[in-house]
C-alpha positions, -999 to 999 in steps of 0.1 A, spaced: -458 328 -37 -459 291 -45 -478 277 -74 -483 240 -77 -476 224 -111 -505 199 -108 -541 208 -114 -572 205 -136 -594 231 -153 -625 229 -175 -641 257 -195 -672 259 -218 -683 286 -242 -711 290 -268 -709 313 -298 -738 312 -322 -743 276 -332 -710 264 -317 -703 251 -282 -668 242 -272 -656 224 -240 -620 226 -231 -602 205 -205 -566 212 -192 -545 189 -170 -512 198 -156 -484 176 -141 -450 185 -128 -422 188 -154 -389 207 -156 -400 227 -186 -432 237 -204 -444 207 -224 -478 212 -241 -498 185 -258 -530 196 -276 -558 175 -292 -575 199 -316 -608 193 -335 -602 185 -371 -620 217 -382 -597 240 -362 -563 223 -364 -549 255 -379 -555 272 -345 -531 249 -325 -503 275 -325 -527 301 -311 -538 277 -284 -502 271 -274 -496 309 -272 -526 312 -249 -511 285 -226 -478 304 -223 -497 335 -210 -507 314 -180 -480 288 -174 -442 286 -175 -435 250 -164 -454 217 -164 -466 189 -186 -498 203 -200 -525 182 -217 -554 200 -235 -584 185 -252 -615 200 -269 -650 189 -277 -667 210 -305 -704 207 -308 -727 223 -334 -764 228 -336 -782 203 -359 -784 214 -395 -755 239 -393 -725 235 -416 -699 212 -403 -669 231 -416 -654 202 -436 -653 196 -473 -648 163 -492 -613 159 -506 -625 145 -539 -591 138 -555 -580 118 -524 -613 99 -523 -610 90 -560 -575 78 -555 -584 55 -526 -614 41 -544 -592 32 -574 -566 16 -551 -591 -4 -532 -608 -16 -564 -574 -27 -578 -567 -45 -546 -601 -62 -547 -595 -74 -582 -559 -85 -575 -568 -104 -544 -599 -118 -562 -622 -105 -535 -659 -108 -546 -674 -85 -519 -681 -50 -532 -663 -20 -519 -682 -2 -491 -680 31 -473 -665 14 -442 -634 6 -462 -629 43 -471 -635 56 -436 -604 39 -423 -584 67 -440 -580 100 -422 -575 125 -450 -608 121 -469 -619 156 -457 -604 190 -457 -612 221 -437 -639 242 -454 -626 277 -461 -657 292 -445 -645 323 -426 -677 328 -407 -676 292 -395 -639 294 -385 -643 327 -367 -673 317 -347 -659 283 -337 -625 298 -328 -641 325 -307 -659 298 -287 -627 277 -284 -606 307 -273 -630 316 -245 -634 280 -235 -596 274 -232 -592 308 -214 -618 297 -189 -602 263 -184 -567 278 -179 -581 303 -154 -597 274 -134 -565 254 -137 -545 283 -123 -570 288 -94 -566 252 -84 -528 254 -87 -528 285 -65 -549 268 -38 -526 237 -38 -496 260 -38 -509 277 -6 -509 244 11 -475 235 -1 -462 269 10 -475 263 46 -458 229 46 -424 241 33 -424 272 55 -429 249 86 -401 226 75 -376 254 69 -384 268 103 -378 234 118 -344 233 101 -335 267 114 -344 257 149 -322 226 146 -293 246 133 -296 269 163 -294 238 185 -263 227 167 -247 261 172 -254 259 209 -242 223 213 -211 231 192 -200 259 214 -201 237 245 -186 207 226 -158 229 213 -147 237 249 -148 201 259 -130 189 228 -104 217 232 -97 207 268 -92 171 257 -68 180 230 -51 204 253 -44 177 278 -31 155 249 -8 182 238 3 189 273 12 153 277 33 154 246 50 186 259 58 169 292 76 142 273 95 168 252 81 152 220 64 183 206 82 211 188 67 245 178 56 234 143 39 203 156 20 224 181 8 247 153 -3 217 132 -22 202 161 -41 234 169 -49 240 132 -63 204 129 -83 208 160 -99 241 148 -108 226 114 -122 194 129 -146 209 155 -157 243 141 -190 243 122 -197 280 127 -193 289 90 -215 260 79 -243 270 103 -241 306 92 -244 296 55 -272 271 62 -292 298 81 -286 322 52 -300 296 27 -330 292 50 -337 329 49 -334 332 12 -357 301 8 -384 317 29 -380 350 10 -383 332 -23 -416 314 -15 -431 348 -5 -422 365 -39 -446 368 -68 -425 352 -95 -421 314 -99 -394 301 -76 -392 263 -83 -358 263 -100 -343 286 -74 -356 265 -45 -341 234 -61 -307 251 -61 -310 263 -25 -319 228 -13 -287 215 -29 -267 241 -10 -285 233 22 -278 196 18 -241 203 12 -238 224 44 -257 197 64 -233 170 50 -203 191 61 -216 196 96 -223 159 99 -188 151 87 -173 174 114 -195 163 142 -181 139 168 -210 146 191 -239 121 189 -265 147 196 -253 169 168 -251 139 144 -287 131 152 -298 167 145 -280 165 111 -299 134 102 -332 151 110 -322 182 90 -314 160 60 -347 142 64 -365 176 63 -344 187 33 -355 155 14 -392 162 22 -387 198 10 -371 184 -22 -402 163 -28 -425 193 -24 -403 216 -46 -405 191 -75 -442 201 -78 -436 239 -76 -436 261 -107 
């Protein structure tokens, strides 16, 4: 089973006076890279959010954001950091006097600092808000995975089609190679026969010529290995566990065998088929980059 690494999910949940909306975006990445923007009031829950993500995802660049809303008149979950505020006021007043600024200090000057407030240790607030957030992110991740599965199904159809194309072309190469081997052998035989007629070839030279001929024209082993890689590839995309890394490795091996066949081929038709196989492998590589 193929799962795409790109997708989007959104979830919303309301618990008591809290409503939380969560958005999750996923892009392809070699590893699991999670970026979370938490509401100030629930920053201490970031680790818990990351653990939730790991239950759903194993690879991808994941971006998560939240919007926390509360009913009017309910506690906001923040407390004034009085010591920090007093410190900033003293610093700003000293700066104003030092720079001989006549304008009085205003609240706008203080709001440029980010640590004026601390999280209120209100367990009821924290528990209710976190319950809403947990359900919202869970819903968003479920929606994200549903989208990734749908896209994965389309990718699976495409890669299956391309692997079958490659297998068909390998079968053509095997057929052409058998016929070409006979033609090439006859040509080389005539060449060797000519050398024998002129008494220029000894036994060791004959063995060397035959060995070189066999190595140069035989692509049987490469075709067998390439077909084996194709079979494993199709089996891998049908399995339940993520296969992205395994498929990347198989494509490297498939490309290596195709290169070897191309290097041995002296037949134009076989060379053309090898080019087409490598084109399909490259298209597969592009698709596999987006597979978990």
